[in-house]
C-alpha positions as a Markdown table, in Angstrom:
| # | Residue | x | y | z |
|---|---|---|---|---|
| 1 | Met | 205.5 | -23.9 | -177.6 |
| 2 | Lys | 202.8 | -23.4 | -179.7 |
| 3 | Lys | 200.4 | -24.7 | -177.4 |
| 4 | Ala | 202.0 | -22.9 | -174.4 |
| 5 | Val | 201.5 | -19.7 | -176.0 |
| 6 | Phe | 198.3 | -20.5 | -176.9 |
| 7 | Ile | 197.2 | -21.5 | -173.7 |
| 8 | Ile | 199.2 | -18.0 | -172.2 |
| 9 | Phe | 197.2 | -16.1 | -174.7 |
| 10 | Ser | 193.7 | -17.5 | -174.2 |
| 11 | Leu | 194.7 | -16.9 | -170.1 |
| 12 | Leu | 195.7 | -13.2 | -171.1 |
| 13 | Leu | 192.4 | -12.5 | -173.3 |
| 14 | Ser | 190.1 | -14.3 | -170.4 |
| 15 | Thr | 191.8 | -12.2 | -167.8 |
| 16 | Ile | 191.2 | -8.7 | -169.6 |
| 17 | Ser | 187.6 | -10.3 | -170.9 |
| 18 | Ile | 187.1 | -10.3 | -167.1 |
| 19 | Tyr | 188.1 | -6.8 | -166.5 |
| 20 | Ala | 186.3 | -5.6 | -168.8 |
| 21 | Gln | 183.0 | -6.8 | -168.2 |
| 22 | Thr | 180.6 | -4.5 | -167.1 |
| 23 | Trp | 179.4 | -4.1 | -163.7 |
| 24 | Glu | 176.5 | -5.8 | -162.7 |
| 25 | Phe | 173.1 | -4.4 | -160.8 |
| 26 | Val | 172.1 | -6.5 | -158.1 |
| 27 | Gly | 169.5 | -4.0 | -156.4 |
| 28 | Leu | 168.0 | -1.3 | -153.9 |
| 29 | Asp | 168.6 | 1.1 | -156.6 |
| 30 | Ser | 166.8 | 4.0 | -154.2 |
| 31 | Leu | 168.6 | 3.5 | -151.4 |
| 32 | Ala | 172.6 | 4.3 | -150.5 |
| 33 | Ile | 174.6 | 0.9 | -149.0 |
| 34 | Leu | 176.3 | 1.6 | -146.1 |
| 35 | His | 176.7 | -2.1 | -144.6 |
| 36 | Leu | 177.0 | -5.3 | -146.9 |
| 37 | Asn | 177.6 | -8.9 | -145.7 |
| 38 | Val | 177.5 | -11.6 | -148.6 |
| 39 | Asn | 177.6 | -15.3 | -148.7 |
| 40 | Ala | 177.0 | -17.0 | -151.9 |
| 41 | Asp | 173.6 | -16.3 | -152.8 |
| 42 | Thr | 173.0 | -14.8 | -149.3 |
| 43 | Ile | 173.1 | -11.3 | -148.6 |
| 44 | Tyr | 172.6 | -8.6 | -145.7 |
| 45 | Ala | 172.8 | -5.2 | -147.1 |
| 46 | Gly | 172.3 | -2.0 | -144.2 |
| 47 | Ala | 171.3 | 1.1 | -146.7 |
| 48 | Val | 170.1 | 4.5 | -146.2 |
| 49 | Asp | 167.4 | 6.4 | -148.1 |
| 50 | Leu | 169.8 | 9.7 | -149.0 |
| 51 | Asn | 166.5 | 11.4 | -151.1 |
| 52 | Asn | 163.7 | 11.0 | -148.6 |
| 53 | Asn | 161.9 | 9.7 | -150.7 |
| 54 | Pro | 158.1 | 8.6 | -148.8 |
| 55 | Asn | 157.9 | 5.2 | -150.4 |
| 56 | Ile | 161.2 | 3.6 | -149.6 |
| 57 | Asn | 162.9 | 3.0 | -145.8 |
| 58 | Ser | 166.2 | 3.1 | -144.8 |
| 59 | Gly | 166.7 | -0.1 | -143.3 |
| 60 | Leu | 168.7 | -3.6 | -143.6 |
| 61 | Tyr | 167.7 | -5.4 | -146.5 |
| 62 | Tyr | 168.2 | -9.0 | -146.8 |
| 63 | Ser | 168.2 | -11.5 | -150.4 |
| 64 | Asp | 168.1 | -15.3 | -150.3 |
| 65 | Asp | 168.7 | -15.5 | -154.0 |
| 66 | Gly | 171.7 | -13.5 | -154.8 |
| 67 | Gly | 169.7 | -10.2 | -155.3 |
| 68 | Asn | 166.8 | -11.0 | -157.3 |
| 69 | Asn | 163.9 | -10.1 | -154.6 |
| 70 | Trp | 164.9 | -8.3 | -151.6 |
| 71 | Val | 162.6 | -8.0 | -148.0 |
| 72 | Gln | 163.5 | -5.6 | -145.4 |
| 73 | Leu | 164.6 | -7.4 | -142.0 |
| 74 | Asp | 164.2 | -4.4 | -139.6 |
| 75 | Ser | 160.8 | -2.9 | -140.5 |
| 76 | Leu | 159.6 | -4.1 | -136.9 |
| 77 | Leu | 162.2 | -0.7 | -136.1 |
| 78 | Gly | 160.9 | 1.5 | -138.5 |
| 79 | Asn | 162.7 | 3.8 | -140.6 |
| 80 | Gly | 166.7 | 4.2 | -140.0 |
| 81 | Ala | 169.6 | 4.7 | -141.8 |
| 82 | Ile | 172.0 | 0.9 | -140.5 |
| 83 | Leu | 175.1 | 2.8 | -139.6 |
| 84 | Gly | 177.0 | -0.7 | -138.7 |
| 85 | Leu | 176.1 | -4.4 | -139.3 |
| 86 | Glu | 178.0 | -7.5 | -137.5 |
| 87 | Lys | 176.6 | -11.0 | -138.2 |
| 88 | Asn | 178.7 | -13.4 | -135.6 |
| 89 | Val | 179.6 | -17.3 | -136.3 |
| 90 | Asp | 176.3 | -18.3 | -134.6 |
| 91 | Asn | 173.9 | -16.3 | -136.6 |
| 92 | Thr | 173.2 | -13.3 | -134.6 |
| 93 | Ile | 173.2 | -10.0 | -136.3 |
| 94 | Tyr | 173.8 | -6.9 | -135.3 |
| 95 | Ile | 172.8 | -3.8 | -136.3 |
| 96 | Ile | 173.5 | 0.0 | -135.4 |
| 97 | Lys | 170.6 | 1.6 | -136.2 |
| 98 | Cys | 170.0 | 5.4 | -136.8 |
| 99 | Cys | 168.8 | 8.1 | -135.5 |
| 100 | Gln | 170.5 | 9.4 | -132.9 |
| 101 | Gly | 172.2 | 12.2 | -135.0 |
| 102 | Pro | 174.0 | 11.4 | -138.8 |
| 103 | Ile | 176.6 | 9.3 | -136.9 |
| 104 | Ala | 175.3 | 7.2 | -133.9 |
| 105 | Gly | 172.1 | 5.2 | -133.4 |
| 106 | Asp | 170.5 | 2.3 | -131.1 |
| 107 | Leu | 172.4 | -1.0 | -130.8 |
| 108 | Tyr | 170.1 | -4.1 | -132.0 |
| 109 | Lys | 170.4 | -7.8 | -132.4 |
| 110 | Thr | 168.3 | -10.7 | -133.4 |
| 111 | Thr | 168.8 | -14.3 | -133.6 |
| 112 | Asn | 166.2 | -15.0 | -135.9 |
| 113 | Asn | 166.6 | -13.4 | -139.0 |
| 114 | Gly | 165.1 | -10.5 | -138.3 |
| 115 | Gln | 161.8 | -12.0 | -136.9 |
| 116 | Ser | 162.3 | -10.3 | -133.8 |
| 117 | Trp | 164.7 | -8.1 | -132.4 |
| 118 | Glu | 166.2 | -7.0 | -129.1 |
| 119 | Leu | 167.4 | -3.7 | -128.1 |
| 120 | Ile | 170.6 | -3.3 | -126.1 |
| 121 | Asn | 170.5 | -0.4 | -124.1 |
| 122 | Asn | 172.5 | -1.0 | -121.3 |
| 123 | Ile | 175.6 | 0.0 | -122.5 |
| 124 | Ser | 175.6 | 4.2 | -122.4 |
| 125 | Asn | 172.8 | 6.3 | -122.3 |
| 126 | Asn | 174.5 | 7.9 | -125.6 |
| 127 | Gly | 174.0 | 6.7 | -129.3 |
| 128 | Ile | 176.7 | 4.3 | -130.8 |
| 129 | Ser | 179.0 | 4.8 | -133.7 |
| 130 | Trp | 180.9 | 1.7 | -134.0 |
| 131 | Leu | 181.0 | -2.5 | -133.2 |
| 132 | Gly | 183.4 | -4.5 | -133.4 |
| 133 | Ile | 183.4 | -8.7 | -132.8 |
| 134 | Ser | 186.8 | -10.3 | -131.9 |
| 135 | Pro | 187.4 | -13.0 | -134.0 |
| 136 | Phe | 188.9 | -15.0 | -131.7 |
| 137 | Asn | 186.1 | -15.1 | -129.7 |
| 138 | Ser | 182.6 | -13.8 | -131.1 |
| 139 | Asn | 181.6 | -13.4 | -127.2 |
| 140 | Asp | 183.9 | -10.3 | -127.2 |
| 141 | Ile | 182.4 | -7.1 | -128.8 |
| 142 | Tyr | 183.4 | -3.9 | -128.6 |
| 143 | Ala | 181.7 | -0.5 | -129.2 |
| 144 | Ile | 181.8 | 2.9 | -129.5 |
| 145 | Asp | 179.7 | 5.5 | -128.3 |
| 146 | Ala | 178.6 | 8.9 | -129.3 |
| 147 | Asn | 177.9 | 11.8 | -127.0 |
| 148 | Ser | 177.2 | 15.1 | -128.6 |
| 149 | Leu | 178.3 | 18.1 | -127.0 |
| 150 | Gly | 176.8 | 20.1 | -128.9 |
| 151 | Ala | 178.4 | 22.8 | -132.1 |
| 152 | Gly | 179.8 | 19.2 | -134.0 |
| 153 | Arg | 181.3 | 18.5 | -130.5 |
| 154 | Ile | 181.4 | 14.4 | -130.4 |
| 155 | Phe | 182.9 | 12.9 | -127.0 |
| 156 | Asn | 183.6 | 9.1 | -128.0 |
| 157 | Ser | 184.2 | 6.2 | -125.2 |
| 158 | Leu | 185.0 | 2.8 | -125.8 |
| 159 | Phe | 183.2 | -0.1 | -124.0 |
| 160 | Lys | 183.7 | -3.9 | -124.3 |
| 161 | Ser | 181.5 | -7.3 | -123.6 |
| 162 | Thr | 182.3 | -10.7 | -123.0 |
| 163 | Asp | 179.0 | -12.3 | -123.1 |
| 164 | Gly | 177.9 | -11.4 | -127.1 |
| 165 | Gly | 176.4 | -8.1 | -125.9 |
| 166 | Asn | 174.5 | -8.9 | -122.5 |
| 167 | Asn | 176.7 | -6.7 | -120.2 |
| 168 | Trp | 179.1 | -4.0 | -120.7 |
| 169 | Glu | 181.6 | -2.1 | -119.0 |
| 170 | Ala | 183.4 | 1.2 | -120.0 |
| 171 | Ile | 187.3 | 0.5 | -120.6 |
| 172 | Gly | 190.1 | 2.8 | -121.8 |
| 173 | Ser | 191.0 | 6.6 | -120.8 |
| 174 | Phe | 191.8 | 8.8 | -123.4 |
| 175 | Pro | 192.9 | 11.8 | -123.6 |
| 176 | Ser | 190.2 | 15.2 | -124.6 |
| 177 | Asp | 189.4 | 18.7 | -124.4 |
| 178 | Ser | 186.4 | 21.0 | -123.7 |
| 179 | His | 185.6 | 20.2 | -127.8 |
| 180 | Gly | 185.8 | 16.6 | -127.5 |
| 181 | Ser | 187.6 | 13.8 | -128.7 |
| 182 | Arg | 187.1 | 11.1 | -131.2 |
| 183 | Val | 188.1 | 7.5 | -130.7 |
| 184 | Thr | 188.7 | 5.1 | -133.7 |
| 185 | Val | 189.7 | 1.3 | -132.6 |
| 186 | Ala | 191.0 | -1.8 | -134.5 |
| 187 | Leu | 191.1 | -5.4 | -133.5 |
| 188 | Asp | 194.1 | -6.9 | -134.0 |
| 189 | Leu | 193.7 | -9.8 | -136.4 |
| 190 | Leu | 196.8 | -11.9 | -135.8 |
| 191 | Arg | 197.1 | -11.9 | -131.8 |
| 192 | Asp | 193.5 | -12.2 | -129.5 |
| 193 | Ser | 194.2 | -9.4 | -126.8 |
| 194 | Thr | 196.1 | -6.4 | -128.9 |
| 195 | Leu | 193.9 | -3.4 | -130.0 |
| 196 | Tyr | 194.6 | -0.3 | -131.7 |
| 197 | Ala | 193.1 | 2.7 | -130.6 |
| 198 | Gly | 193.3 | 6.7 | -132.5 |
| 199 | Val | 191.9 | 9.6 | -130.3 |
| 200 | Ser | 191.6 | 13.0 | -132.1 |
| 201 | Thr | 191.3 | 15.9 | -130.2 |
| 202 | Ser | 190.8 | 19.7 | -131.5 |
| 203 | Leu | 193.1 | 21.7 | -128.7 |
| 204 | Ile | 195.6 | 19.0 | -127.7 |
| 205 | Gly | 196.6 | 17.5 | -130.7 |
| 206 | Asp | 196.5 | 13.3 | -132.1 |
| 207 | Tyr | 196.9 | 10.4 | -130.4 |
| 208 | Phe | 197.8 | 6.2 | -131.3 |
| 209 | Phe | 197.6 | 4.1 | -128.4 |
| 210 | Lys | 197.7 | 0.3 | -128.1 |
| 211 | Ser | 196.2 | -2.5 | -125.9 |
| 212 | Thr | 197.4 | -5.8 | -125.3 |
| 213 | Asp | 195.2 | -6.8 | -123.0 |
| 214 | Lys | 191.5 | -6.7 | -124.6 |
| 215 | Gly | 191.2 | -3.0 | -124.2 |
| 216 | Asn | 191.7 | -2.8 | -120.5 |
| 217 | Asn | 195.2 | -0.9 | -119.9 |
| 218 | Trp | 196.7 | 1.4 | -122.9 |
| 219 | Phe | 199.8 | 3.0 | -123.6 |
| 220 | Phe | 200.8 | 5.8 | -125.9 |
| 221 | Val | 202.6 | 4.5 | -129.3 |
| 222 | Ser | 203.0 | 7.6 | -131.2 |
| 223 | Thr | 201.4 | 11.0 | -132.7 |
| 224 | Pro | 199.6 | 9.5 | -136.0 |
| 225 | Pro | 200.5 | 11.9 | -139.2 |
| 226 | Thr | 196.9 | 12.4 | -139.7 |
| 227 | Val | 193.6 | 12.5 | -138.3 |
| 228 | Pro | 192.5 | 8.8 | -137.7 |
| 229 | Ser | 189.5 | 8.7 | -138.7 |
| 230 | Glu | 189.6 | 4.9 | -139.2 |
| 231 | Ile | 192.4 | 2.5 | -138.5 |
| 232 | Tyr | 192.7 | -1.6 | -139.7 |
| 233 | Ala | 194.9 | -4.3 | -138.6 |
| 234 | Asp | 196.2 | -6.4 | -141.6 |
| 235 | Tyr | 195.2 | -9.9 | -142.1 |
| 236 | Phe | 198.8 | -11.4 | -142.7 |
| 237 | Leu | 201.1 | -9.0 | -141.9 |
| 238 | Pro | 202.1 | -8.8 | -138.0 |
| 239 | Asp | 202.2 | -4.9 | -136.9 |
| 240 | Arg | 201.0 | -3.8 | -140.1 |
| 241 | Ile | 198.3 | -1.0 | -139.4 |
| 242 | Tyr | 196.7 | 1.0 | -142.1 |
| 243 | Leu | 195.3 | 4.6 | -141.2 |
| 244 | Ile | 192.1 | 5.9 | -143.2 |
| 245 | Ala | 191.1 | 8.4 | -144.5 |
| 246 | Lys | 194.5 | 9.3 | -146.9 |
| 247 | Pro | 195.8 | 5.7 | -146.4 |
| 248 | Tyr | 199.1 | 5.8 | -144.0 |
| 249 | Val | 200.5 | 2.3 | -143.6 |
| 250 | Ser | 202.5 | 1.2 | -140.8 |
| 251 | Asn | 205.1 | -2.1 | -140.4 |
| 252 | Asn | 206.1 | -1.7 | -136.6 |
| 253 | Gly | 202.4 | -1.4 | -134.9 |
| 254 | Gly | 202.3 | 2.1 | -135.1 |
| 255 | Leu | 205.6 | 3.7 | -134.2 |
| 256 | Ser | 206.4 | 4.9 | -137.6 |
| 257 | Trp | 204.0 | 5.7 | -140.9 |
| 258 | Phe | 204.3 | 6.1 | -144.7 |
| 259 | Val | 201.8 | 7.7 | -147.0 |
| 260 | Ala | 200.8 | 5.0 | -149.2 |
| 261 | Asp | 198.2 | 6.7 | -151.8 |
| 262 | Ser | 200.3 | 6.4 | -155.1 |
| 263 | Gly | 197.4 | 6.1 | -158.1 |
| 264 | Leu | 194.8 | 7.7 | -156.2 |
| 265 | Ala | 193.2 | 10.8 | -157.8 |
| 266 | Ala | 194.0 | 13.8 | -155.8 |
| 267 | Asn | 190.5 | 15.5 | -156.4 |
| 268 | Ser | 188.8 | 12.7 | -154.8 |
| 269 | Tyr | 188.1 | 11.8 | -150.8 |
| 270 | Tyr | 188.2 | 8.4 | -149.1 |
| 271 | Thr | 184.6 | 6.2 | -148.4 |
| 272 | Ser | 185.6 | 3.1 | -147.4 |
| 273 | Phe | 188.3 | 0.3 | -147.6 |
| 274 | Tyr | 188.9 | -3.5 | -147.5 |
| 275 | Gln | 191.1 | -6.0 | -147.5 |
| 276 | Asp | 190.2 | -9.5 | -149.1 |
| 277 | Lys | 191.3 | -12.5 | -146.9 |
| 278 | Leu | 190.6 | -15.0 | -149.0 |
| 279 | Thr | 190.5 | -14.8 | -153.1 |
| 280 | Thr | 192.7 | -11.6 | -154.1 |
| 281 | Arg | 194.1 | -11.2 | -150.7 |
| 282 | Leu | 194.4 | -7.6 | -151.8 |
| 283 | Leu | 193.3 | -4.4 | -150.5 |
| 284 | Tyr | 190.6 | -2.0 | -151.2 |
| 285 | Ile | 189.5 | 1.5 | -151.3 |
| 286 | Leu | 186.4 | 3.4 | -152.5 |
| 287 | His | 187.3 | 6.9 | -153.2 |
| 288 | Thr | 184.1 | 9.4 | -154.9 |
| 289 | Asp | 185.9 | 8.8 | -158.3 |
| 290 | Gly | 185.9 | 4.6 | -158.5 |
| 291 | Leu | 187.3 | 1.7 | -156.6 |
| 292 | Tyr | 190.6 | 0.7 | -156.4 |
| 293 | Glu | 193.2 | -1.9 | -155.6 |
| 294 | Ser | 196.5 | -2.4 | -154.6 |
| 295 | Gly | 198.8 | -5.4 | -153.6 |
| 296 | Lys | 200.6 | -5.3 | -149.9 |
| 297 | Asp | 204.1 | -5.3 | -150.9 |
| 298 | Thr | 204.5 | -2.2 | -153.2 |
| 299 | Phe | 201.5 | 0.3 | -153.0 |
| 300 | Tyr | 200.3 | 1.2 | -156.3 |
| 301 | Trp | 196.2 | 1.9 | -156.4 |
| 302 | Asp | 194.6 | 0.2 | -159.9 |
| 303 | Arg | 191.1 | 2.0 | -160.3 |
| 304 | Leu | 188.9 | -1.0 | -161.4 |
| 305 | Glu | 187.2 | -1.0 | -164.9 |
| 306 | Gly | 183.8 | 0.6 | -164.5 |
| 307 | Thr | 183.6 | 2.2 | -161.5 |
| 308 | Glu | 184.3 | 5.9 | -162.5 |
| 309 | Asn | 180.8 | 5.4 | -163.3 |
| 310 | Leu | 179.0 | 4.2 | -160.8 |
| 311 | Cys | 178.0 | 6.9 | -158.1 |
| 312 | Thr | 180.6 | 6.5 | -155.1 |
| 313 | Asp | 179.7 | 9.8 | -153.3 |
| 314 | Phe | 178.4 | 9.8 | -150.5 |
| 315 | Pro | 178.0 | 12.4 | -147.3 |
| 316 | Thr | 181.1 | 13.2 | -145.3 |
| 317 | Glu | 179.7 | 12.5 | -141.7 |
| 318 | Leu | 179.0 | 8.8 | -142.9 |
| 319 | Arg | 181.8 | 6.9 | -141.2 |
| 320 | Asn | 183.4 | 3.8 | -140.7 |
| 321 | Leu | 181.4 | 2.1 | -144.5 |
| 322 | Lys | 181.3 | -1.7 | -144.6 |
| 323 | Asn | 180.5 | -1.3 | -148.4 |
| 324 | Ile | 182.7 | -3.9 | -150.1 |
| 325 | Thr | 183.1 | -7.4 | -149.7 |
| 326 | Ile | 184.3 | -10.3 | -151.9 |
| 327 | Asp | 182.1 | -13.6 | -152.0 |
| 328 | Glu | 184.2 | -16.4 | -151.7 |
| 329 | Thr | 181.8 | -18.7 | -153.1 |
| 330 | Ser | 181.3 | -16.8 | -156.1 |
| 331 | Lys | 183.9 | -15.5 | -156.6 |
| 332 | Lys | 182.2 | -11.7 | -157.8 |
| 333 | Ile | 183.4 | -8.7 | -155.8 |
| 334 | Tyr | 180.2 | -6.4 | -154.2 |
| 335 | Leu | 180.2 | -2.8 | -154.0 |
| 336 | Gly | 177.9 | -0.8 | -152.1 |
| 337 | Thr | 176.9 | 2.6 | -154.0 |
| 338 | Ser | 174.6 | 5.5 | -153.2 |
| 339 | Glu | 172.6 | 4.6 | -156.0 |
| 340 | Gly | 172.3 | 1.0 | -154.7 |
| 341 | Leu | 173.9 | -2.8 | -155.1 |
| 342 | Phe | 176.4 | -3.6 | -158.1 |
| 343 | Arg | 178.9 | -6.8 | -158.7 |
| 344 | Lys | 181.2 | -8.4 | -160.7 |
| 345 | Asn | 183.6 | -11.1 | -161.5 |
| 346 | Ile | 186.9 | -11.1 | -160.0 |
| 347 | Leu | 190.2 | -13.0 | -161.3 |
| 348 | Thr | 191.7 | -15.4 | -158.9 |
| 349 | Asn | 194.2 | -17.3 | -159.8 |
| 350 | Leu | 196.1 | -15.8 | -163.1 |
| 351 | Ile | 197.3 | -12.4 | -161.7 |
| 352 | Asn | 197.7 | -11.8 | -158.2 |
| 353 | Asp | 200.0 | -9.2 | -156.3 |
| 354 | Glu | 200.9 | -11.9 | -153.4 |
| 355 | Asn | 203.0 | -14.1 | -153.9 |
| 356 | Pro | 201.9 | -17.9 | -155.2 |
| 357 | His | 204.1 | -21.0 | -154.7 |
| 358 | Ile | 202.9 | -23.4 | -156.9 |
| 359 | Asn | 204.4 | -26.8 | -157.4 |
| 360 | Gly | 207.5 | -25.6 | -156.0 |
| 361 | Phe | 207.7 | -22.7 | -158.7 |
| 362 | Ala | 207.3 | -19.2 | -157.4 |
| 363 | Leu | 206.9 | -15.7 | -158.9 |
| 364 | Glu | 207.5 | -12.3 | -156.9 |
| 365 | Gln | 205.8 | -8.9 | -157.4 |
| 366 | Asn | 208.6 | -6.8 | -159.7 |
| 367 | Tyr | 210.3 | -4.4 | -157.3 |
| 368 | Pro | 210.0 | -1.1 | -157.7 |
| 369 | Asn | 206.4 | -1.3 | -158.8 |
| 370 | Pro | 205.3 | 1.5 | -159.8 |
| 371 | Phe | 208.4 | 1.8 | -161.5 |
| 372 | Asn | 210.2 | 4.3 | -164.3 |
| 373 | Pro | 212.1 | 2.8 | -166.6 |
| 374 | Arg | 213.5 | -0.1 | -165.3 |
| 375 | Thr | 212.3 | -2.9 | -162.6 |
| 376 | Thr | 213.9 | -6.3 | -161.4 |
| 377 | Ile | 211.9 | -9.6 | -161.5 |
| 378 | Asn | 212.8 | -12.3 | -159.0 |
| 379 | Tyr | 211.4 | -16.3 | -159.5 |
| 380 | His | 212.8 | -19.2 | -157.7 |
| 381 | Ile | 212.1 | -23.0 | -159.1 |
| 382 | Glu | 212.7 | -26.2 | -157.1 |
| 383 | Ala | 213.1 | -28.6 | -160.1 |
| 384 | Gly | 214.5 | -28.1 | -163.8 |
| 385 | Ala | 212.3 | -26.7 | -165.6 |
| 386 | Tyr | 212.3 | -25.0 | -169.2 |
| 387 | Val | 211.2 | -21.2 | -168.6 |
| 388 | Thr | 210.0 | -18.2 | -170.5 |
| 389 | Leu | 209.2 | -14.9 | -168.8 |
| 390 | Lys | 207.4 | -12.9 | -171.4 |
| 391 | Val | 206.2 | -9.1 | -171.1 |
| 392 | Tyr | 202.3 | -8.5 | -172.6 |
| 393 | Asp | 200.2 | -5.3 | -172.7 |
| 394 | Leu | 196.4 | -5.5 | -171.8 |
| 395 | Leu | 195.4 | -6.5 | -175.2 |
| 396 | Gly | 198.0 | -9.0 | -175.3 |
| 397 | Asn | 200.3 | -8.1 | -177.6 |
| 398 | Glu | 203.4 | -10.3 | -176.6 |
| 399 | Leu | 206.8 | -7.2 | -176.1 |
| 400 | Thr | 209.6 | -9.0 | -174.8 |
| 401 | Val | 211.1 | -12.1 | -173.8 |
| 402 | Leu | 213.0 | -12.2 | -170.9 |
| 403 | Val | 213.7 | -15.7 | -170.3 |
| 404 | Asp | 213.5 | -18.7 | -172.6 |
| 405 | Lys | 215.7 | -21.5 | -171.6 |
| 406 | Glu | 216.3 | -24.7 | -169.5 |
| 407 | Gln | 217.0 | -23.5 | -165.8 |
| 408 | Gln | 218.2 | -25.8 | -162.9 |
| 409 | Val | 217.1 | -25.1 | -159.2 |
| 410 | Gly | 217.3 | -21.7 | -157.8 |
| 411 | Asn | 216.8 | -18.1 | -157.4 |
| 412 | Tyr | 216.7 | -15.8 | -160.5 |
| 413 | Glu | 216.5 | -12.3 | -161.2 |
| 414 | Val | 215.9 | -10.2 | -164.1 |
| 415 | Glu | 216.0 | -6.8 | -165.1 |
| 416 | Phe | 213.0 | -5.1 | -167.4 |
| 417 | Asn | 213.6 | -2.2 | -169.1 |
| 418 | Gly | 210.2 | 0.2 | -170.0 |
| 419 | Glu | 211.9 | 3.2 | -171.6 |
| 420 | Lys | 210.4 | 2.4 | -175.1 |
| 421 | Leu | 207.1 | 1.8 | -173.6 |
| 422 | Ser | 204.1 | 4.5 | -172.2 |
| 423 | Ser | 202.9 | 4.8 | -168.8 |
| 424 | Gly | 200.2 | 2.0 | -167.9 |
| 425 | Val | 199.8 | -1.4 | -166.9 |
| 426 | Tyr | 201.8 | -4.1 | -168.4 |
| 427 | Ile | 201.5 | -8.1 | -167.5 |
| 428 | Tyr | 204.6 | -10.0 | -166.9 |
| 429 | Thr | 203.9 | -13.9 | -167.2 |
| 430 | Ile | 206.2 | -16.8 | -166.4 |
| 431 | Thr | 206.1 | -20.1 | -167.5 |
| 432 | Ala | 208.0 | -23.2 | -166.1 |
| 433 | Gly | 206.7 | -27.0 | -167.7 |
| 434 | Asp | 202.6 | -26.7 | -166.8 |
| 435 | Val | 202.8 | -24.3 | -164.4 |
| 436 | Thr | 202.2 | -20.5 | -165.4 |
| 437 | Ile | 202.1 | -17.3 | -163.3 |
| 438 | Ser | 201.3 | -13.6 | -164.4 |
| 439 | Lys | 201.4 | -10.7 | -162.0 |
| 440 | Lys | 200.8 | -7.0 | -163.2 |
| 441 | Met | 203.4 | -4.1 | -163.4 |
| 442 | Thr | 202.8 | -0.4 | -163.4 |
| 443 | Leu | 204.8 | 1.6 | -165.3 |
| 444 | Ile | 204.7 | 5.5 | -164.7 |
| 445 | Lys | 206.7 | 8.4 | -166.5 |
């Protein structure tokens, strides 16, 4: 047992040290990073100079050595912010390069890593504000243009290409009024033909639509609870939709919504959203006061240590940012700020808010979470084993032992009472045989 306890403490201390590490500066310190694509040492960063520095160009920057050296790939196109960045499976890179106003630009693509660029100008006469590539068919590409009507009025239209961007057609007929309409689109990540659209108008209200035939036809689903500035579908949960900026969540394809902002500072505002599908499988929201993470079972946003000291304040007119990403190879999280690019090691195997099932042994997320002062922990074992379930603080101090005995195959439920503890994040760790799993839980009083 002493050996097992030592292993648990070692893992906990390792966890603490990982979260306590400072963020590493990667480069591009005079640029605001709006979009990222990272694969091992290969980094693409779409950036803009917010300080009008005459010696620095806004544009697409590239590093093939993990950020030690950078080159600008779109220098042939001149100075201009990168408002969109997509890298296809065939290594074709698409960028939206400003400027046609602060929220739209021209669409370009390169097939030779920036040695030459092709202007895609056959979508519409207006600038492009958003681009999305189908995860099922790389030839299916969607774009939103932004026709400015003056006085801050924007009229968005949705377009689709089925041949990798060579030809485009307008799709969808959405409500609008004399003050224009703003359209936001999300591709379903589990169903090839399904798309979602949020429409915001000044005079006749807001709408949430769904298409099941790749955008050719749309039907009204609901009136969203907030202006739908951005929409995301979940990688794993069918019909799970995220409505941003203030996070609202739907578990039924947009028919009904609930707010999911617990833990987020009330005096900060949203910058970008990211869901990691491979390494942590967590959700991330960047606010002006730092980067937050949450599991998808019970929503509570924990701010990642150190991000409160990074500059994460961006102009409000910059929308649809994708400046958070996790590299599966290096196990690092990359964060674009308004003062350059940063990264940090992440925890991948000890604390995970999903439901790991290891060697016939599963540990559930406590419920409710956050809790006050009681919560329930469920676990399952498929073979008899000696089981211990303990609660620790973030310094590795053991607070209580909930289970310490031999147990047979079955599902088990244990209640934890945090009445004597102060508000904060705690770790519960279960060991069965040679398997150890830990999870975080949050007490709020």
